[in-house]
TINU-190575 format. One line per field, with one value per residue (C-alpha): residue number from 1; x negated, y, z. Coordinates in steps of 0.1 Angstrom, whole numbers. Layout:
N
num (NUM; ...)
x (X; ...)
y (Y; ...)
z (Z; ...)
END
This chain:
363
num (1; 2; 3; 4; 5; 6; 7; 8; 9; 10; 11; 12; 13; 14; 15; 16; 17; 18; 19; 20; 21; 22; 23; 24; 25; 26; 27; 28; 29; 30; 31; 32; 33; 34; 35; 36; 37; 38; 39; 40; 41; 42; 43; 44; 45; 46; 47; 48; 49; 50; 51; 52; 53; 54; 55; 56; 57; 58; 59; 60; 61; 62; 63; 64; 65; 66; 67; 68; 69; 70; 71; 72; 73; 74; 75; 76; 77; 78; 79; 80; 81; 82; 83; 84; 85; 86; 87; 88; 89; 90; 91; 92; 93; 94; 95; 96; 97; 98; 99; 100; 101; 102; 103; 104; 105; 106; 107; 108; 109; 110; 111; 112; 113; 114; 115; 116; 117; 118; 119; 120; 121; 122; 123; 124; 125; 126; 127; 128; 129; 130; 131; 132; 133; 134; 135; 136; 137; 138; 139; 140; 141; 142; 143; 144; 145; 146; 147; 148; 149; 150; 151; 152; 153; 154; 155; 156; 157; 158; 159; 160; 161; 162; 163; 164; 165; 166; 167; 168; 169; 170; 171; 172; 173; 174; 175; 176; 177; 178; 179; 180; 181; 182; 183; 184; 185; 186; 187; 188; 189; 190; 191; 192; 193; 194; 195; 196; 197; 198; 199; 200; 201; 202; 203; 204; 205; 206; 207; 208; 209; 210; 211; 212; 213; 214; 215; 216; 217; 218; 219; 220; 221; 222; 223; 224; 225; 226; 227; 228; 229; 230; 231; 232; 233; 234; 235; 236; 237; 238; 239; 240; 241; 242; 243; 244; 245; 246; 247; 248; 249; 250; 251; 252; 253; 254; 255; 256; 257; 258; 259; 260; 261; 262; 263; 264; 265; 266; 267; 268; 269; 270; 271; 272; 273; 274; 275; 276; 277; 278; 279; 280; 281; 282; 283; 284; 285; 286; 287; 288; 289; 290; 291; 292; 293; 294; 295; 296; 297; 298; 299; 300; 301; 302; 303; 304; 305; 306; 307; 308; 309; 310; 311; 312; 313; 314; 315; 316; 317; 318; 319; 320; 321; 322; 323; 324; 325; 326; 327; 328; 329; 330; 331; 332; 333; 334; 335; 336; 337; 338; 339; 340; 341; 342; 343; 344; 345; 346; 347; 348; 349; 350; 351; 352; 353; 354; 355; 356; 357; 358; 359; 360; 361; 362; 363)
x (0; -13; -8; -3; -36; -22; 1; -23; -7; -30; -67; -59; -38; -5; 6; 37; 58; 80; 114; 133; 171; 172; 195; 219; 238; 231; 262; 245; 211; 189; 175; 141; 149; 143; 137; 133; 100; 90; 100; 87; 100; 128; 162; 194; 204; 180; 188; 177; 154; 138; 135; 118; 94; 83; 77; 59; 36; 25; 20; 0; -21; -28; -62; -62; -37; -43; -26; 9; 33; 63; 91; 102; 133; 127; 146; 183; 198; 199; 225; 248; 247; 277; 277; 277; 247; 228; 234; 224; 191; 183; 191; 168; 140; 148; 144; 107; 104; 119; 94; 65; 54; 66; 64; 89; 113; 116; 142; 146; 178; 195; 199; 237; 240; 228; 253; 256; 278; 254; 225; 242; 234; 198; 194; 209; 182; 153; 146; 119; 113; 137; 124; 145; 144; 143; 125; 130; 145; 156; 193; 191; 164; 184; 215; 195; 179; 215; 206; 242; 232; 218; 189; 211; 218; 180; 177; 208; 195; 161; 176; 200; 172; 148; 175; 181; 144; 136; 102; 110; 96; 102; 96; 89; 82; 61; 73; 110; 130; 134; 107; 77; 45; 62; 93; 72; 53; 87; 97; 64; 69; 104; 90; 65; 93; 111; 79; 85; 60; 51; 53; 50; 43; 50; 45; 74; 67; 89; 100; 119; 157; 162; 181; 147; 133; 159; 151; 114; 121; 142; 115; 136; 113; 75; 58; 30; -6; -26; -50; -22; -5; -38; -42; -7; -12; -45; -26; 1; -25; -43; -11; 6; -26; -32; 3; -4; 19; 5; 5; 9; 11; 3; 13; 32; 16; 8; 22; 23; 58; 44; 16; 40; 42; 67; 75; 59; 65; 46; 35; 5; 2; -32; -41; -63; -42; -46; -84; -84; -67; -88; -119; -109; -103; -137; -153; -137; -148; -183; -187; -174; -202; -229; -221; -235; -269; -298; -304; -340; -329; -344; -327; -292; -290; -253; -241; -206; -185; -188; -150; -155; -183; -162; -140; -171; -187; -154; -140; -169; -193; -176; -182; -219; -222; -205; -227; -258; -247; -242; -275; -298; -330; -317; -323; -292; -294; -261; -262; -235; -233; -214; -201; -193; -157; -138; -132; -165; -192; -226; -254; -290; -314; -351; -354; -339; -305; -277; -240; -208; -171; -140; -113; -78; -57; -84; -79)
y (0; 34; 67; 100; 117; 151; 140; 158; 184; 183; 177; 140; 127; 113; 79; 86; 55; 62; 46; 54; 54; 53; 81; 75; 107; 122; 134; 129; 124; 153; 156; 144; 117; 80; 66; 30; 42; 69; 51; 16; -17; -6; -22; -3; -5; -10; -38; -41; -69; -50; -19; -36; -56; -24; -4; -33; -39; -2; -3; -35; -20; 12; 9; 44; 42; 78; 90; 103; 80; 93; 75; 94; 89; 100; 98; 106; 132; 118; 141; 132; 95; 78; 89; 54; 44; 76; 67; 31; 41; 68; 44; 18; 45; 59; 24; 25; 60; 47; 19; 44; 30; 59; 97; 113; 111; 132; 133; 148; 162; 187; 223; 223; 193; 212; 225; 228; 197; 176; 186; 173; 137; 146; 162; 132; 110; 135; 142; 168; 177; 183; 186; 204; 197; 232; 226; 262; 295; 304; 297; 291; 265; 248; 247; 232; 206; 196; 202; 212; 240; 275; 293; 309; 274; 269; 302; 293; 258; 268; 296; 272; 247; 272; 286; 251; 245; 220; 220; 227; 217; 227; 207; 228; 217; 230; 227; 223; 229; 266; 274; 296; 306; 338; 320; 295; 323; 339; 307; 306; 341; 331; 301; 323; 346; 316; 305; 268; 248; 225; 224; 198; 207; 183; 189; 175; 140; 126; 92; 67; 64; 100; 128; 146; 116; 121; 158; 150; 124; 149; 176; 199; 196; 200; 193; 215; 204; 189; 218; 243; 223; 223; 260; 268; 244; 262; 295; 280; 265; 298; 318; 294; 287; 324; 326; 297; 273; 238; 221; 184; 170; 180; 158; 125; 95; 71; 36; 4; 10; 41; 22; -2; 2; 29; 40; 74; 91; 124; 150; 160; 127; 119; 94; 121; 152; 166; 161; 181; 209; 210; 206; 237; 255; 247; 256; 290; 298; 286; 309; 338; 330; 326; 360; 376; 359; 375; 365; 357; 328; 294; 272; 268; 248; 240; 228; 213; 190; 153; 154; 183; 169; 151; 182; 204; 182; 179; 149; 130; 158; 183; 212; 204; 202; 236; 253; 239; 254; 288; 286; 263; 274; 269; 237; 225; 208; 195; 186; 170; 185; 163; 189; 216; 228; 217; 243; 262; 264; 276; 283; 291; 304; 300; 337; 330; 346; 328; 332; 314; 314; 299; 282; 286; 255; 228; 208)
z (0; -9; 9; -8; -11; -2; 26; 50; 72; 102; 107; 116; 86; 97; 84; 63; 57; 25; 20; -12; -11; -49; -60; -31; -24; -58; -76; -110; -126; -133; -168; -158; -132; -135; -100; -112; -125; -100; -68; -75; -62; -38; -35; -45; -8; 21; 45; 81; 72; 44; 66; 95; 72; 54; 86; 104; 74; 75; 112; 110; 82; 102; 120; 135; 164; 172; 141; 141; 123; 104; 86; 55; 35; -1; -33; -36; -14; 22; 36; 7; 15; 30; 67; 80; 59; 70; 106; 100; 85; 111; 140; 126; 123; 158; 173; 163; 179; 212; 212; 208; 174; 153; 161; 138; 109; 78; 50; 16; 1; -21; -10; -15; 8; 39; 64; 102; 104; 83; 105; 137; 128; 120; 153; 171; 157; 162; 125; 125; 89; 60; 25; -1; -38; -52; -85; -96; -85; -120; -124; -161; -156; -129; -151; -180; -157; -146; -110; -100; -77; -80; -64; -37; -24; -19; 1; 22; 30; 41; 62; 80; 86; 100; 123; 136; 143; 116; 98; 62; 28; -7; -39; -70; -106; -135; -171; -167; -200; -204; -178; -186; -168; -157; -145; -125; -109; -100; -84; -65; -52; -40; -23; -5; 6; 23; 41; 42; 62; 33; -5; -32; -68; -96; -133; -154; -168; -195; -184; -206; -202; -192; -209; -212; -231; -258; -260; -263; -290; -309; -307; -284; -255; -253; -219; -206; -214; -186; -185; -182; -154; -135; -139; -126; -97; -88; -88; -66; -42; -38; -33; -9; 11; 16; 32; 55; 36; 32; -2; 6; -29; -64; -93; -92; -75; -103; -95; -115; -129; -146; -162; -180; -218; -227; -192; -196; -230; -224; -199; -178; -158; -144; -116; -99; -107; -72; -74; -107; -90; -59; -80; -99; -66; -53; -87; -88; -52; -59; -89; -68; -44; -70; -86; -54; -59; -77; -114; -104; -81; -89; -63; -49; -18; -11; 23; 27; 48; 37; 29; 5; -16; -42; -48; -49; -75; -95; -112; -129; -117; -141; -117; -114; -152; -156; -130; -147; -180; -164; -145; -166; -149; -113; -93; -74; -40; -24; 12; 33; 68; 92; 116; 90; 88; 58; 31; 38; 11; 22; -2; 5; -22; -26; -17; 17; 10; 28; 17; 25; 14; 30; 10; 26; 30; 31; 63)
END
C-alpha cells in the first residue's frame, strides 16, 4: 500500500488510511470523473469486514507508532450519502479512535452538501477535517464541468465549517474545460481569501468512459501540457505557502488502474508530478540566491536537509544540469546537513560569501 507523497501536514507525517465510497452521495457524474480508474479496487459498498481488514492492514504496516493515524473517506460526497450508511461508516471508524489505534477522521464532500444539520453527525463521531471539492471559483467553468453547484456554495460551505471548528480543505483543478490561466489564478486568489487549512491541486486528466473523453475524441477539449500544469502548480504552491496554507497533494496518484491500456487518454499525468513541482520551486529559489553571488565565483557549496536533496537536484538531476549550464565554470558541491531545517538552502562560495534562502511550505 502506498501513501500519498504530499499528505504531510506536520513535521511528523500522519498515516492517512484512505477509504473510497465510490460516487456515493453524488447526484450525477462530473464531466471528468471515473472513480473506477482513480480510486482503484474498492467495492461499490463498504462492508464491516472490508473496513476492518483495510484499517488493520495499514495499522500493521505502520512501523512508527508515534505517528498520528487518520481514517479518510474519499470519493463521492460523504454528507450526501444515506444517513444510516454515513453513521455506520463513522461508527466503525470511531471504534478505532476509542481503542486508541486511530487519532482522527476526515471526510470529503460537495460544497452544496454542507449545512448545520449535516454537521451534527460529523461532530458526534469526532470528525476533525472536512475537504470540499471546489475545482474552480468560475461559475461558467463549474457549469460546463457539470458540478451542479456555484462558487457561492463553496464560500458558504467553508464559512460554516470554520464557524463550527472544523479543519478545512479545498480541492482545485487545473485545465477544466473553459478554464484559462487567468481563471485558474482567479480561483487561486479566491482560495486564499477563504484561508482553508489544506489544499489539493490536480490537473485534469482525460479518463476513458467520461463525458470529457468524448469531447477530447471529438476535438472539443485539449488538456494542458505537462510543463504548463507544473508552472501553474508552482505559482499555486508559492502563493498558498506564503499565506500559510498547506498544499498536501499536487497531481493524481498514479495507481495500477491508470496504467492499463486505454484508461488514460490524455492530460498531464506523471508518476512524480509533485516532485516536478517541488523541483521547480527549489530551482527558482536557488537561482534567486545565486544571482546575489559575484560572477567571479568558482565554487558553490550548497548545504541542505537530507530530505530536501532530491527536490534540490530535481528529477533526474535536471536542476543540477540547468545550474551547470548557467555557471559552466563553477564547481558544485552539495552537502547533506542532518540537523538543518527543511526548506532552507545555504550556499558558501570560494570567496567566503555565505548566503541562504528559506522556502515557505516545506515541512
